[in-house]
C-alpha positions as CSV (number, residue, x, y, z in Angstrom):
1,X,-5.0,-10.7,7.7
2,X,-2.3,-11.5,5.1
3,X,1.3,-10.5,5.1
4,X,2.1,-6.9,4.3
5,X,3.9,-7.2,0.9
6,X,3.4,-5.2,-2.3
7,X,1.6,-7.5,-4.8
8,X,2.9,-8.0,-8.3
9,X,-0.7,-7.8,-9.8
10,X,-3.2,-5.0,-9.3
11,X,-0.8,-2.3,-8.5
12,X,-1.0,1.2,-10.0
13,X,2.1,3.0,-9.0
14,X,4.0,1.3,-6.2
15,X,1.5,-1.2,-5.0
16,X,1.3,0.3,-1.5
17,X,-2.5,0.9,-1.6
18,X,-3.0,-2.6,-3.0
19,X,-0.8,-4.1,-0.2
20,X,-2.7,-2.2,2.5
21,X,-6.1,-3.2,1.0
22,X,-5.1,-6.8,0.8
23,X,-3.9,-6.7,4.4
24,X,-7.1,-5.2,5.8
25,X,-9.5,-7.1,3.5
26,X,-10.7,-4.2,1.4
27,X,-10.7,-3.5,-2.3
28,X,-7.7,-1.7,-3.8
29,X,-10.0,0.9,-5.3
30,X,-11.5,1.7,-1.9
31,X,-8.0,2.1,-0.4
32,X,-6.9,4.4,-3.2
33,X,-10.0,6.6,-2.7
34,X,-9.2,6.8,1.0
35,X,-5.6,7.8,0.2
36,X,-6.7,10.5,-2.2
37,X,-9.2,11.9,0.2
38,X,-6.6,11.8,3.0
39,X,-4.3,14.0,0.8
40,X,-6.9,16.8,1.2
41,X,-6.0,16.9,4.9
42,X,-2.7,18.3,6.2
43,X,0.0,15.7,6.9
44,X,2.8,13.6,5.5
45,X,0.7,11.2,3.3
46,X,3.0,11.4,0.3
47,X,6.1,10.8,2.5
48,X,4.5,7.9,4.2
49,X,3.5,6.4,0.8
50,X,7.1,6.7,-0.5
51,X,8.5,5.3,2.7
52,X,6.2,2.2,2.5
53,X,7.1,1.9,-1.2
54,X,10.7,1.6,-0.2
55,X,10.3,-0.5,2.9
56,X,7.7,-3.1,1.8
57,X,9.1,-6.0,0.0
58,X,7.6,-7.1,-3.4
59,X,5.5,-10.3,-3.2
60,X,7.6,-13.4,-4.0
61,X,11.0,-11.7,-3.7
62,X,11.6,-11.4,0.0
63,X,10.1,-12.4,3.4
64,X,7.4,-10.0,4.6
65,X,8.5,-7.1,6.8
66,X,5.6,-7.5,9.2
């Protein structure tokens, strides 16, 4: 597993799905599909995405949070 940072390449909006995909060894497209499908379920998915967007450092700018 790699560090949990938002990559500078391959990001669509905030890079959160790309960061999670890189962390867990998946493709970014698969992670995005999982996120969109999870939005069909009740829960705070958008709030979690925004929180990770704010909390995760950008690749190359800061040390990884986790």
